[in-house]
N, C-alpha and C positions, 0 to 999 in steps of 0.2 A: 505495500500498501505506501502512496505518496505519501510522504512526509513536510512538514511547513518548513522544514529547513532543507530539502531538495525545492519547492517555488518560491523561498521569500529569498531577495534581492539585498546582500550584504552590502550594507552602507547608501539601504532607501531606506533613509529612514530620517527625517526633519524634528524636531525641537525645537523647544521655545523654555524661554525659564517663568512659571510661576507669575515670575515680579514684567513680564512681558506685556506690553499694552496689546491690544486687542488688533488693532494697526500696521504695530510691528510683527502679529503673526498672519497677518493678513498679505500682507506684506512678500514673508517668508515662506506662503502657497502661493503666491501668485511667478514669485521668481523662483522659485524649486515646481513648477507647475501642481501640485500636490490639490488636495483637499482636506488635508487634513494634518496635523502635526501632534507629536506629543510634548506634555507639558510636563516639566518635570523641574525636582526640586531636589538640587545637587545634581544625583543620576539616579535620583528615585523615580520612575514614574506613576506622578499622582491623580494624571486624566491625558484630555484630549480633545483638542478644539480642533471644529469642523466648520467648513460653508454651512454648516445648519444650525450650528451652535452661530457662528454670526448671524445669519438672515432670525433669526427668534428670541435672541435671548440681548442681540444687539439693535441691528436695527429694525424690529419692528417695535421695541421697546424706546425706541430712539434717543437710546444712551449712543455719547460721546465716544466711536473708536478709536481718538485718540489719546484720553482720559480714564480709560475701562481698561483693568486688568483684567489679565485671561484668563488670571485664579477664581474672578467673579465669577463667570462665564461657560466658563469649562467644564466638558462633564467629566466627574469625577467617578473618582473608582472604576475604572473603564472592563469591560471584558474585557481576556486577556484570551494568549492561548501559548501552550508550552509547545518549542520547537520541532522537540522530536513527537505531534503530535498528528495526525493521519488529519488530510485535505476535506475527507467528505465528518467529520465530528466537529471540523472550524466550521466547514460550512452552514452545519443543524446550530452549530452555537450562534452562527451570526443569523442567521435566520431565526430562530424564538429574541434575539436580541433588539429585533431588528434595527443593526449594525453595518455599514455597509465597510466597515477598513475594522484590523483585527490586529492591533500589536501583540509582539511574537514578542516571548520570554525564553533567557536562558536563566534560568532560576530568578532573580531577584532583578535582572539587568533584561533593558529592551532594545531588543536587537533589528530586530523588522519591521515592517508593516507593512501587509498584505489588505489586498481588496477586493469584491467580494468579485472585479473581471477577473483577478490571477487564478482566484480557485475557482468559478464557471471553467475560463481556459482548460483548465489543467482536468477538470470531468467534460468536459467536448473533447476532449485526444482522446481520455480512457472513453469513451463511449464506443467516439468515435473507429477507434484499435480495433472493442469489442467487435462491434459491427462487419466490420472490414472480416475479422477471424470466423463469426456465425457465415457468412455469406461463403469463406472458402469453404468455410465446413460441411456446410449444404450443396454445394456444387458438388462435393466430391462422393456426401452418399446418397445422391437423390439422380437416379438415370436422368440422363438428358432427351428430355422433352420431343429436340425435335428430329430425333433418331425414330421417334413413333412408340418408342420402351412407355409413356403417359405413365401420370402417376398412379 
């Protein structure tokens, strides 16, 4: 089974400190072209800040992104997964929690962020591989209908 460590892109983790402003976090997300950043207190993951948080907790509430600190509006206690977890378990966890990103942990350290897209891509590849196998299998056990053998 494919593990998260096989999927995650090392170094594909962008973070801000708890005392960063929402504007700084948004700038980081824009520059790195990501929809979420990890929020760290020293090296410890304490939350995540996403585009969804910005819309619902800052813009919709009329808060000033230059004066609002990330730790005031982040999603605290985020749903996480261990790097040795299989991707299907992670997919189910994301579905139950209604999240699109999952911080990946190595012990107490956050080492990567995987997206729903990352996991669905792996699932699609696995499903396509299974279909190719089944097609090949069926072609070997079923008589060729074109030779009059029929089923």
